[in-house]
GUNUZA-500437 format. One record per atom (N, C-alpha, C): residue number from 1; chain; x, y, z. Coordinates in pm, whole numbers, plus 32768, in hexadecimal, padded with zeros to 4 digits. Example, Ala and Ser with C-alpha at 12.3 -4.5 7.8 and 13.67 -1.06 7.14 Angstrom:
BEGIN
[pt 1; "A"; [8527; 7DC7; 830C]]
[pt 1; "A"; [84CE; 7E3E; 830C]]
[pt 1; "A"; [8528; 7EB6; 830C]]
[pt 2; "A"; [8505; 7F1F; 82C4]]
[pt 2; "A"; [8557; 7F96; 82CA]]
[pt 2; "A"; [850A; 8003; 8313]]
//
This chain:
BEGIN
[pt 1; "A"; [8470; 72F8; 7284]]
[pt 1; "A"; [83E1; 72E4; 7293]]
[pt 1; "A"; [83CF; 7299; 7317]]
[pt 2; "A"; [8355; 72A7; 7348]]
[pt 2; "A"; [832B; 7280; 73C2]]
[pt 2; "A"; [8308; 71E8; 73D1]]
[pt 3; "A"; [831E; 71BE; 7446]]
[pt 3; "A"; [8303; 7137; 7461]]
[pt 3; "A"; [827D; 7119; 74A8]]
[pt 4; "A"; [822A; 718B; 74B3]]
[pt 4; "A"; [81B1; 716F; 74F9]]
[pt 4; "A"; [8138; 7164; 7482]]
[pt 5; "A"; [80D3; 7123; 74BC]]
[pt 5; "A"; [808D; 7124; 7462]]
[pt 5; "A"; [8034; 7193; 745D]]
[pt 6; "A"; [7FBC; 71AF; 73F6]]
[pt 6; "A"; [7F94; 7216; 73EF]]
[pt 6; "A"; [7F3B; 7236; 7455]]
[pt 7; "A"; [7EF0; 71CD; 74A3]]
[pt 7; "A"; [7EB7; 71E5; 751B]]
[pt 7; "A"; [7F15; 7215; 759F]]
[pt 8; "A"; [7F7A; 71C5; 75A7]]
[pt 8; "A"; [7FCA; 71F6; 75F8]]
[pt 8; "A"; [8007; 7265; 7603]]
[pt 9; "A"; [802E; 7297; 7564]]
[pt 9; "A"; [805A; 731E; 755F]]
[pt 9; "A"; [7FEC; 7382; 7582]]
[pt 10; "A"; [7F67; 7373; 756C]]
[pt 10; "A"; [7EFF; 73C7; 7580]]
[pt 10; "A"; [7EFE; 73B8; 761A]]
[pt 11; "A"; [7EFA; 737C; 7665]]
[pt 11; "A"; [7ED9; 7378; 7709]]
[pt 11; "A"; [7F70; 73B3; 773A]]
[pt 12; "A"; [7FC9; 73AF; 7720]]
[pt 12; "A"; [8061; 73DE; 7723]]
[pt 12; "A"; [803D; 74A2; 7731]]
[pt 13; "A"; [800C; 74AA; 76A5]]
[pt 13; "A"; [7FE2; 752E; 7694]]
[pt 13; "A"; [7F7A; 755C; 7710]]
[pt 14; "A"; [7F1A; 7538; 7703]]
[pt 14; "A"; [7ECE; 7553; 775B]]
[pt 14; "A"; [7EF1; 755F; 7802]]
[pt 15; "A"; [7F43; 74FE; 781D]]
[pt 15; "A"; [7F6A; 7525; 78B4]]
[pt 15; "A"; [7FD2; 7585; 78C0]]
[pt 16; "A"; [801F; 759C; 7837]]
[pt 16; "A"; [8075; 7604; 783B]]
[pt 16; "A"; [8023; 76A4; 783E]]
[pt 17; "A"; [7FB9; 7698; 7815]]
[pt 17; "A"; [7F76; 7702; 77F6]]
[pt 17; "A"; [7F21; 7732; 788A]]
[pt 18; "A"; [7F0F; 76B6; 78CA]]
[pt 18; "A"; [7EBA; 76BF; 793E]]
[pt 18; "A"; [7F2F; 7715; 79B2]]
[pt 19; "A"; [7FB6; 76C6; 79A3]]
[pt 19; "A"; [800B; 76E3; 79FE]]
[pt 19; "A"; [802F; 778F; 79DF]]
[pt 20; "A"; [802B; 77B7; 795F]]
[pt 20; "A"; [8041; 7847; 794B]]
[pt 20; "A"; [7FE1; 788D; 7987]]
[pt 21; "A"; [7F73; 786E; 7962]]
[pt 21; "A"; [7ECF; 78B8; 79A1]]
[pt 21; "A"; [7EDC; 78CA; 7A43]]
[pt 22; "A"; [7F0E; 785B; 7A88]]
[pt 22; "A"; [7F04; 7866; 7B0E]]
[pt 22; "A"; [7F70; 78B6; 7B3C]]
[pt 23; "A"; [7FD5; 78C6; 7B1A]]
[pt 23; "A"; [804A; 78FE; 7B2D]]
[pt 23; "A"; [802B; 79AB; 7B1B]]
[pt 24; "A"; [7FE1; 79B9; 7A9E]]
[pt 24; "A"; [7FBE; 7A46; 7A74]]
[pt 24; "A"; [7F62; 7A73; 7ACE]]
[pt 25; "A"; [7F0B; 7A38; 7AF2]]
[pt 25; "A"; [7E91; 7A6F; 7B4A]]
[pt 25; "A"; [7ED6; 7A76; 7BE7]]
[pt 26; "A"; [7EF5; 7A16; 7C05]]
[pt 26; "A"; [7F5F; 7A2D; 7CA0]]
[pt 26; "A"; [7FA6; 7AC7; 7C7F]]
[pt 27; "A"; [7FE3; 7AC4; 7C37]]
[pt 27; "A"; [8037; 7B42; 7C2D]]
[pt 27; "A"; [7FE2; 7BC1; 7C2F]]
[pt 28; "A"; [7F77; 7BCE; 7BB4]]
[pt 28; "A"; [7F1C; 7C34; 7BBD]]
[pt 28; "A"; [7EC2; 7C2A; 7C43]]
[pt 29; "A"; [7EA4; 7BD3; 7C7D]]
[pt 29; "A"; [7E74; 7BEF; 7D0D]]
[pt 29; "A"; [7EB7; 7C30; 7D79]]
[pt 30; "A"; [7F3B; 7C05; 7D87]]
[pt 30; "A"; [7F9C; 7C39; 7DBE]]
[pt 30; "A"; [7FAC; 7CE5; 7DC0]]
[pt 31; "A"; [7FA1; 7D06; 7D4B]]
[pt 31; "A"; [7FB0; 7DA1; 7D25]]
[pt 31; "A"; [7F32; 7DE8; 7D57]]
[pt 32; "A"; [7EBC; 7DA6; 7D61]]
[pt 32; "A"; [7E48; 7E05; 7D75]]
[pt 32; "A"; [7E42; 7E27; 7DE9]]
[pt 33; "A"; [7E35; 7EBD; 7DEE]]
[pt 33; "A"; [7E40; 7EFA; 7E66]]
[pt 33; "A"; [7DAD; 7ED8; 7EE4]]
[pt 34; "A"; [7DD8; 7ED5; 7F64]]
[pt 34; "A"; [7D59; 7EB6; 7FB0]]
[pt 34; "A"; [7D49; 7F23; 7FF9]]
[pt 35; "A"; [7CD4; 7F68; 8026]]
[pt 35; "A"; [7CAD; 7FE1; 8032]]
[pt 35; "A"; [7CB0; 7FB9; 80DB]]
[pt 36; "A"; [7CFC; 7FE2; 8127]]
[pt 36; "A"; [7D22; 7FC8; 81A4]]
[pt 36; "A"; [7D39; 8068; 8219]]
[pt 37; "A"; [7CDD; 8053; 8284]]
[pt 37; "A"; [7CE9; 80C8; 8302]]
[pt 37; "A"; [7D77; 80BD; 8315]]
[pt 38; "A"; [7D99; 814A; 8358]]
[pt 38; "A"; [7E32; 8131; 839D]]
[pt 38; "A"; [7E19; 80E7; 840D]]
[pt 39; "A"; [7DAF; 80EB; 844A]]
[pt 39; "A"; [7DA1; 8095; 84E0]]
[pt 39; "A"; [7DBD; 800E; 849D]]
[pt 40; "A"; [7D70; 7FE6; 8436]]
[pt 40; "A"; [7D9C; 7F5B; 8419]]
[pt 40; "A"; [7E30; 7F27; 840B]]
[pt 41; "A"; [7E82; 7F74; 83E8]]
[pt 41; "A"; [7F15; 7F76; 83AD]]
[pt 41; "A"; [7F5C; 7F6E; 8427]]
[pt 42; "A"; [7F26; 7FBF; 8499]]
[pt 42; "A"; [7F71; 7FBA; 8503]]
[pt 42; "A"; [7F64; 7F4A; 8562]]
[pt 43; "A"; [7ED4; 7F4A; 857A]]
[pt 43; "A"; [7EBB; 7EC8; 85C5]]
[pt 43; "A"; [7ECC; 7E2E; 859D]]
[pt 44; "A"; [7EB8; 7E37; 8513]]
[pt 44; "A"; [7EC8; 7DAF; 84C7]]
[pt 44; "A"; [7F5D; 7D93; 8462]]
[pt 45; "A"; [7FB1; 7DCA; 8492]]
[pt 45; "A"; [8025; 7DC8; 8406]]
[pt 45; "A"; [803B; 7D3F; 83C1]]
[pt 46; "A"; [802C; 7CF0; 8419]]
[pt 46; "A"; [8057; 7C66; 83B5]]
[pt 46; "A"; [7FF6; 7C4D; 8368]]
[pt 47; "A"; [7F77; 7C67; 835C]]
[pt 47; "A"; [7F0F; 7C68; 82FB]]
[pt 47; "A"; [7F2B; 7C99; 8277]]
[pt 48; "A"; [7F6F; 7D11; 8275]]
[pt 48; "A"; [7F90; 7D40; 820C]]
[pt 48; "A"; [8012; 7D44; 81D6]]
[pt 49; "A"; [8086; 7D30; 8225]]
[pt 49; "A"; [811B; 7D15; 81FD]]
[pt 49; "A"; [8115; 7CDB; 8172]]
[pt 50; "A"; [8140; 7D2D; 8134]]
[pt 50; "A"; [8181; 7D2C; 8089]]
[pt 50; "A"; [80F8; 7D17; 8034]]
[pt 51; "A"; [808C; 7D60; 806A]]
[pt 51; "A"; [8013; 7D80; 800C]]
[pt 51; "A"; [8021; 7E17; 7FFB]]
[pt 52; "A"; [7FE2; 7E1A; 7F6D]]
[pt 52; "A"; [7FC3; 7EB4; 7F37]]
[pt 52; "A"; [7F5D; 7EE2; 7F87]]
[pt 53; "A"; [7F74; 7F5B; 7FAA]]
[pt 53; "A"; [7EFB; 7F86; 8019]]
[pt 53; "A"; [7EC8; 801F; 7FD5]]
[pt 54; "A"; [7E75; 8054; 7FF4]]
[pt 54; "A"; [7E38; 80E3; 7FFA]]
[pt 54; "A"; [7DF2; 80F1; 8082]]
[pt 55; "A"; [7E20; 8165; 80B0]]
[pt 55; "A"; [7E22; 818B; 811D]]
[pt 55; "A"; [7E16; 822E; 812E]]
[pt 56; "A"; [7DB3; 8268; 8190]]
[pt 56; "A"; [7DA7; 82EE; 8197]]
[pt 56; "A"; [7DF7; 8320; 8226]]
[pt 57; "A"; [7E38; 8399; 8219]]
[pt 57; "A"; [7E73; 83B8; 82B9]]
[pt 57; "A"; [7EA8; 844A; 828F]]
[pt 58; "A"; [7EEA; 8490; 82FF]]
[pt 58; "A"; [7F0F; 8515; 8309]]
[pt 58; "A"; [7FAA; 8500; 82DD]]
[pt 59; "A"; [7FCC; 853E; 825D]]
[pt 59; "A"; [806C; 8540; 8243]]
[pt 59; "A"; [80C4; 859E; 826C]]
[pt 60; "A"; [8114; 8566; 82A4]]
[pt 60; "A"; [8176; 85B0; 82CE]]
[pt 60; "A"; [81FA; 85A1; 8270]]
[pt 61; "A"; [823D; 860D; 8240]]
[pt 61; "A"; [82B6; 8614; 8226]]
[pt 61; "A"; [831B; 865E; 822D]]
[pt 62; "A"; [8383; 8632; 8272]]
[pt 62; "A"; [840F; 8677; 82C3]]
[pt 62; "A"; [847B; 8620; 82C4]]
[pt 63; "A"; [84DC; 864C; 82C0]]
[pt 63; "A"; [8563; 85F3; 82E6]]
[pt 63; "A"; [8544; 859C; 8334]]
[pt 64; "A"; [853D; 851A; 831D]]
[pt 64; "A"; [854B; 8493; 8374]]
[pt 64; "A"; [84BC; 848A; 83A6]]
[pt 65; "A"; [847E; 84BB; 837A]]
[pt 65; "A"; [83DB; 84C2; 83C2]]
[pt 65; "A"; [836A; 84A6; 8336]]
[pt 66; "A"; [8391; 8471; 82D0]]
[pt 66; "A"; [8318; 8452; 8271]]
[pt 66; "A"; [82B8; 83EE; 8296]]
[pt 67; "A"; [8241; 8438; 82AA]]
[pt 67; "A"; [81FD; 83CB; 82F4]]
[pt 67; "A"; [8180; 83DC; 82D4]]
[pt 68; "A"; [80FF; 8364; 82EE]]
[pt 68; "A"; [807D; 836D; 82D8]]
[pt 68; "A"; [8044; 8363; 836D]]
[pt 69; "A"; [8011; 83DF; 8395]]
[pt 69; "A"; [7FD9; 83C8; 842B]]
[pt 69; "A"; [7F3E; 83B6; 844A]]
[pt 70; "A"; [7F00; 8377; 848D]]
[pt 70; "A"; [7E9A; 835C; 84AF]]
[pt 70; "A"; [7E3B; 83CD; 84CE]]
[pt 71; "A"; [7E51; 8449; 8517]]
[pt 71; "A"; [7E31; 84C9; 8536]]
[pt 71; "A"; [7E8A; 8525; 8546]]
[pt 72; "A"; [7E55; 859A; 850A]]
[pt 72; "A"; [7EB1; 861D; 850B]]
[pt 72; "A"; [7F13; 863F; 8588]]
[pt 73; "A"; [7EB9; 861B; 85FB]]
[pt 73; "A"; [7EE1; 8633; 8679]]
[pt 73; "A"; [7F57; 85D9; 868D]]
[pt 74; "A"; [7F53; 855F; 866D]]
[pt 74; "A"; [7F9B; 84FC; 8656]]
[pt 74; "A"; [8027; 8543; 8623]]
[pt 75; "A"; [8032; 8550; 85BC]]
[pt 75; "A"; [809D; 8594; 8550]]
[pt 75; "A"; [80E2; 860D; 85AE]]
[pt 76; "A"; [8090; 8676; 85D9]]
[pt 76; "A"; [809D; 86DF; 8612]]
[pt 76; "A"; [8107; 86D1; 869D]]
[pt 77; "A"; [80DB; 864A; 86C6]]
[pt 77; "A"; [8120; 8626; 8759]]
[pt 77; "A"; [8199; 85B7; 8726]]
[pt 78; "A"; [8188; 85A9; 86BF]]
[pt 78; "A"; [8208; 8519; 869B]]
[pt 78; "A"; [81DF; 848D; 86E9]]
[pt 79; "A"; [817D; 846D; 86D3]]
[pt 79; "A"; [8132; 83FF; 871C]]
[pt 79; "A"; [8148; 837E; 8699]]
[pt 80; "A"; [81E5; 836F; 8692]]
[pt 80; "A"; [81F2; 82F5; 8629]]
[pt 80; "A"; [81B5; 828F; 862B]]
[pt 81; "A"; [81A1; 824A; 86A6]]
[pt 81; "A"; [8157; 81DA; 8697]]
[pt 81; "A"; [80DB; 81C4; 865B]]
[pt 82; "A"; [809B; 824B; 8640]]
[pt 82; "A"; [802C; 8264; 8608]]
[pt 82; "A"; [8047; 8290; 8575]]
[pt 83; "A"; [808B; 8255; 8544]]
[pt 83; "A"; [80B5; 827C; 84BE]]
[pt 83; "A"; [80FF; 8219; 846D]]
[pt 84; "A"; [8107; 8217; 83F9]]
[pt 84; "A"; [8120; 81B2; 839A]]
[pt 84; "A"; [81A1; 8220; 8346]]
[pt 85; "A"; [822B; 81EF; 8355]]
[pt 85; "A"; [8296; 822C; 82E7]]
[pt 85; "A"; [8272; 8205; 8265]]
[pt 86; "A"; [8292; 826D; 8226]]
[pt 86; "A"; [8299; 8275; 8186]]
[pt 86; "A"; [8315; 8266; 8153]]
[pt 87; "A"; [8332; 821C; 80FF]]
[pt 87; "A"; [83B6; 8203; 80B3]]
[pt 87; "A"; [83C0; 8247; 8037]]
[pt 88; "A"; [83FE; 82DB; 801D]]
[pt 88; "A"; [83DB; 8335; 7FBD]]
[pt 88; "A"; [845C; 8316; 7F86]]
[pt 89; "A"; [8440; 833C; 7EEB]]
[pt 89; "A"; [84CD; 8354; 7EBE]]
[pt 89; "A"; [8528; 83A8; 7F02]]
[pt 90; "A"; [85AD; 836F; 7F2E]]
[pt 90; "A"; [8614; 83C0; 7F63]]
[pt 90; "A"; [8643; 8432; 7F0F]]
[pt 91; "A"; [864D; 842E; 7E85]]
[pt 91; "A"; [8681; 8490; 7E21]]
[pt 91; "A"; [8602; 8515; 7E0D]]
[pt 92; "A"; [858D; 84E1; 7E38]]
[pt 92; "A"; [8516; 8569; 7E46]]
[pt 92; "A"; [84FA; 8577; 7DB9]]
[pt 93; "A"; [84FB; 8506; 7D63]]
[pt 93; "A"; [84C7; 8521; 7CE3]]
[pt 93; "A"; [840F; 853C; 7CC9]]
[pt 94; "A"; [83DF; 850D; 7D40]]
[pt 94; "A"; [833E; 8531; 7D1F]]
[pt 94; "A"; [8334; 858A; 7D94]]
[pt 95; "A"; [831A; 85F2; 7D50]]
[pt 95; "A"; [82FE; 867A; 7DCC]]
[pt 95; "A"; [8260; 86A2; 7DA9]]
[pt 96; "A"; [820F; 865B; 7D56]]
[pt 96; "A"; [8166; 867C; 7D4C]]
[pt 96; "A"; [8134; 865B; 7DD8]]
[pt 97; "A"; [8159; 8615; 7E2A]]
[pt 97; "A"; [812B; 8621; 7EAC]]
[pt 97; "A"; [8164; 8672; 7F24]]
[pt 98; "A"; [81BE; 86DF; 7EFE]]
[pt 98; "A"; [81FE; 86FC; 7F76]]
[pt 98; "A"; [81B6; 8790; 7FB9]]
[pt 99; "A"; [8160; 87B6; 7F71]]
[pt 99; "A"; [80F8; 8810; 7F98]]
[pt 99; "A"; [8090; 87E4; 7FD7]]
[pt 100; "A"; [8079; 8763; 800E]]
[pt 100; "A"; [8015; 8728; 8055]]
[pt 100; "A"; [8045; 86F5; 80E4]]
[pt 101; "A"; [80B7; 872A; 8105]]
[pt 101; "A"; [80E6; 8702; 8194]]
[pt 101; "A"; [807E; 8734; 81F3]]
[pt 102; "A"; [8041; 8718; 8270]]
[pt 102; "A"; [7FF1; 8743; 82B7]]
[pt 102; "A"; [7F5D; 873D; 82A0]]
[pt 103; "A"; [7F40; 86DE; 822E]]
[pt 103; "A"; [7EC1; 86CF; 8204]]
[pt 103; "A"; [7E9A; 863C; 81F7]]
[pt 104; "A"; [7E09; 860C; 820E]]
[pt 104; "A"; [7DD7; 8580; 81D4]]
[pt 104; "A"; [7E0E; 8580; 8142]]
[pt 105; "A"; [7E48; 84EA; 811D]]
[pt 105; "A"; [7E60; 84DF; 80B4]]
[pt 105; "A"; [7E2F; 8440; 809D]]
[pt 106; "A"; [7E56; 8407; 801E]]
[pt 106; "A"; [7E25; 8398; 7FF5]]
[pt 106; "A"; [7EB5; 8345; 7FD6]]
[pt 107; "A"; [7EF1; 82D8; 8003]]
[pt 107; "A"; [7F7A; 829D; 7FDD]]
[pt 107; "A"; [7F5A; 821A; 7FB1]]
[pt 108; "A"; [7FA9; 81F8; 7F3D]]
[pt 108; "A"; [7FC4; 8172; 7F23]]
[pt 108; "A"; [8025; 812E; 7F10]]
[pt 109; "A"; [803D; 80C4; 7F43]]
[pt 109; "A"; [80BB; 807F; 7F25]]
[pt 109; "A"; [80C2; 7FF4; 7F7F]]
[pt 110; "A"; [8128; 7FAA; 7F93]]
[pt 110; "A"; [8139; 7F41; 7FE0]]
[pt 110; "A"; [8160; 7F44; 8050]]
[pt 111; "A"; [8114; 7EF6; 80B7]]
[pt 111; "A"; [8132; 7F15; 8135]]
[pt 111; "A"; [818D; 7EA5; 816F]]
[pt 112; "A"; [81DF; 7ED5; 81E2]]
[pt 112; "A"; [8264; 7E9F; 8202]]
[pt 112; "A"; [8244; 7EB2; 8292]]
[pt 113; "A"; [8212; 7E20; 82D5]]
[pt 113; "A"; [8227; 7E3C; 836F]]
[pt 113; "A"; [82AD; 7E38; 83C5]]
[pt 114; "A"; [832D; 7DF7; 834D]]
[pt 114; "A"; [83B5; 7E04; 83A7]]
[pt 114; "A"; [83FC; 7E7C; 83AA]]
[pt 115; "A"; [83E3; 7EBF; 8353]]
[pt 115; "A"; [8435; 7F31; 8332]]
[pt 115; "A"; [83E5; 7FC2; 8372]]
[pt 116; "A"; [8401; 7FEF; 83F6]]
[pt 116; "A"; [83BA; 803C; 843D]]
[pt 116; "A"; [83FA; 80BD; 844A]]
[pt 117; "A"; [8449; 80FC; 83CA]]
[pt 117; "A"; [846E; 8186; 83B6]]
[pt 117; "A"; [84DC; 819C; 840D]]
[pt 118; "A"; [84FE; 821D; 8400]]
[pt 118; "A"; [855F; 825E; 8448]]
[pt 118; "A"; [855B; 822A; 84EB]]
[pt 119; "A"; [85CB; 8200; 84F8]]
[pt 119; "A"; [85E3; 81D6; 859C]]
[pt 119; "A"; [8587; 8164; 85D5]]
[pt 120; "A"; [852C; 8132; 857C]]
[pt 120; "A"; [84E7; 80C1; 8582]]
[pt 120; "A"; [8453; 80E1; 85D7]]
[pt 121; "A"; [8438; 8182; 85C4]]
[pt 121; "A"; [83E5; 8194; 8624]]
[pt 121; "A"; [8338; 81CC; 85E8]]
[pt 122; "A"; [8330; 8178; 8587]]
[pt 122; "A"; [82BB; 8153; 8534]]
[pt 122; "A"; [826C; 80DD; 853C]]
[pt 123; "A"; [81DB; 80DB; 8524]]
[pt 123; "A"; [81BB; 806E; 850E]]
[pt 123; "A"; [81A6; 800A; 848F]]
[pt 124; "A"; [8222; 8012; 844D]]
[pt 124; "A"; [8219; 7FDD; 83CA]]
[pt 124; "A"; [8249; 804E; 8372]]
[pt 125; "A"; [824E; 801A; 82F9]]
[pt 125; "A"; [824A; 808D; 826F]]
[pt 125; "A"; [820E; 805F; 8205]]
[pt 126; "A"; [8201; 80C3; 81B8]]
[pt 126; "A"; [81C2; 80AD; 8126]]
[pt 126; "A"; [824A; 80D3; 80C7]]
[pt 127; "A"; [825D; 8060; 8091]]
[pt 127; "A"; [82CE; 8068; 801C]]
[pt 127; "A"; [827D; 806E; 7F8E]]
[pt 128; "A"; [82ED; 8065; 7F3B]]
[pt 128; "A"; [82B5; 806C; 7E9C]]
[pt 128; "A"; [8236; 80AA; 7EA9]]
[pt 129; "A"; [822A; 8151; 7EC7]]
[pt 129; "A"; [81CA; 818A; 7EB4]]
[pt 129; "A"; [81BC; 81AF; 7E13]]
[pt 130; "A"; [8127; 8197; 7E0F]]
[pt 130; "A"; [810A; 81CA; 7D67]]
[pt 130; "A"; [80AB; 8236; 7D75]]
[pt 131; "A"; [807F; 825E; 7DE4]]
[pt 131; "A"; [8028; 82DE; 7DE6]]
[pt 131; "A"; [7FFE; 832B; 7E5B]]
[pt 132; "A"; [8041; 839B; 7E4F]]
[pt 132; "A"; [8018; 83F5; 7EC5]]
[pt 132; "A"; [7FA5; 8473; 7E89]]
[pt 133; "A"; [7F3D; 8483; 7ED5]]
[pt 133; "A"; [7ED4; 84E9; 7E96]]
[pt 133; "A"; [7E94; 8513; 7EFD]]
[pt 134; "A"; [7E5A; 8591; 7F0F]]
[pt 134; "A"; [7E12; 85AD; 7F72]]
[pt 134; "A"; [7D94; 8563; 7F61]]
[pt 135; "A"; [7D6D; 8555; 7FF4]]
[pt 135; "A"; [7CF4; 850C; 7FF4]]
[pt 135; "A"; [7C65; 857E; 7FEF]]
[pt 136; "A"; [7C0C; 8531; 7FAB]]
[pt 136; "A"; [7B7A; 8596; 7F91]]
[pt 136; "A"; [7B0A; 8547; 7FE3]]
[pt 137; "A"; [7AED; 8557; 8058]]
[pt 137; "A"; [7A95; 8528; 8096]]
[pt 137; "A"; [7A0B; 8538; 8046]]
[pt 138; "A"; [79D0; 84A6; 803D]]
[pt 138; "A"; [794B; 84A4; 8009]]
[pt 138; "A"; [78E7; 8529; 8039]]
[pt 139; "A"; [78A7; 852D; 7FFB]]
[pt 139; "A"; [7828; 859D; 8003]]
[pt 139; "A"; [77DB; 855F; 8084]]
[pt 140; "A"; [77CE; 85D1; 80D8]]
[pt 140; "A"; [7766; 859C; 8149]]
[pt 140; "A"; [76D8; 8575; 8112]]
[pt 141; "A"; [76A0; 853A; 8146]]
[pt 141; "A"; [7615; 852F; 812C]]
[pt 141; "A"; [75C5; 8519; 81D3]]
[pt 142; "A"; [753C; 8500; 81B1]]
[pt 142; "A"; [74F6; 84E7; 8222]]
[pt 142; "A"; [752C; 846C; 8270]]
[pt 143; "A"; [753D; 846C; 8305]]
[pt 143; "A"; [7571; 83EE; 8346]]
[pt 143; "A"; [74DB; 8384; 833E]]
[pt 144; "A"; [74FA; 830B; 832F]]
[pt 144; "A"; [747A; 82BB; 8312]]
[pt 144; "A"; [7468; 827A; 83B7]]
[pt 145; "A"; [7406; 825E; 83DB]]
[pt 145; "A"; [73F7; 821D; 844F]]
[pt 145; "A"; [73E1; 818E; 8439]]
[pt 146; "A"; [7401; 8146; 84A9]]
[pt 146; "A"; [73D8; 80A1; 8471]]
[pt 146; "A"; [735E; 8080; 84A1]]
//
């Protein structure tokens, strides 16, 4: 039997419900992915550290070179500071994206500004990757003048 009055019990139950709702909404807000340009990730890594991001770039899949590059030329010339390391499954269990190397792709995962990939040569990394898909550019329309 509780030593609290009915009013105090209701107040305690409401406080507990509010605390649970706050925790749940904070957890779900942390998992919502932000659309970010690769330029912003490279230029402002602290702003996105630990956050789930969606970003487009050129995918390179090669031993010790799994990365998302700003431009195809950066990938071809291995300009790794213009890239983000991709922490992929070491067992290679997800091969759905293997045919996308050298193409623009859409990647979603958690950004880490401290882990900079193989030999620390990249401008951060994306871990806990949930999606790698071919990027489909929006249909071209007429340019609008201001």
